[in-house]
N, C-alpha and C positions, 0 to 999 in steps of 0.2 A: 520572530522565533527562528533560531538557527536549528536546522535539522540536517544531521550528517551521519554517514555510515562509519565514520572514524570514531575512535574512543576518546579523542581530544579535539580541541578547537584551537587553531593557531592563534597566538597572542592572547589567549584566555586561559584562566585556571578554573577548574571545577571547584566551586565553593561548597556545594552540598548536593548529595545524591538524593533524589526524592522518590525513586522507585521506578519500576517498570511501567510502561504505558503501552497500550495496544489500540489498534484500529482494525475493525473487521467489517468486511462487506461480502455479502452473498447475493449474487445477481443471476437472474435467468437470462438466457440468450433466446431471443424470440424466434419463432418458426421461420420467418423469412430469412434471417441471418443464417439459420441452420441449412436452409436449402442452398443459399449462395455459397456457403462454406463447403457443402457436399459437392457442388459442381466444381469448385476450385480444387478440391481434393482430387477429383477425378482428372481434370485437365491441367492442373498446376496453377500456380499463382498465389497471391496473397489474399487473405480475407479481410477486407477493410472493415466490415461490420464487426467482426470479432476483435480486431485491433482497437477500434474505437471503444468498444465495451471494456476491454482490458485497461485502456488508458483512463477511462472514466472511473472504473472500480478502484484502480490504484490510487488515483487522486483522492477519492472519497475515503479510502482507508488511511491515507496520510493525514487528511484533514481531521478525521475522527481522533487519531492518535495525538495530534497537536492540540486539539480542544481539551482532551483529557490531561495533557501535560500542563496546559494553561490553568486548569482548575487546581492543580497542585502548586501553582506559583512558579513554574519552571520558566527559564529563559532560553532553554535549548533542549533538544533531544539528541543524544549521542548513541552510537552503536546501532543505528537503525538497520533492520533487516526486513525484507519483503518475502512473502511466501504466496504461491499460487497453487490452487488445487481445483480439479474438476470434480463436481459432485452430481448426484442425482443419476437417474436412468440415462445411460449413454453420455454422461458428462455434460448434460444440458445446462448445468448451473456452474457458476464460477465463484470460488471463494478466494478473496485476496485479503491477506492479513499483513499488518505492519507492526513492528515492535521495536522498542528502544528504551533507553534510560533517560528519564526526565531529570534535569539538573539545573541548579542555579550556578551562574558563572560570574567571573569578574575579569576585567582586562589585566 
């Protein structure tokens, strides 16, 4: 499955637009990661725990979007956008969404 942020795919033509597809993930950040992030916020540096959680959530959102596109018979998803949002008390939850247009393509 081709997944791209562009609205076209080089050397391919969109044959049919199948509709919008989405992937959504809402994940909690555990207490230990919160403590580590608080310390790094105070002394500076990167929060590896939060970064790993963000990477995992982003991949899950993309995987979910692709699975929904495959159910429609798509060969590609174009115009993909990602969005990130903190939710819950103190932003303790992370929402990652992906969206794009499922299409059938031909060379």
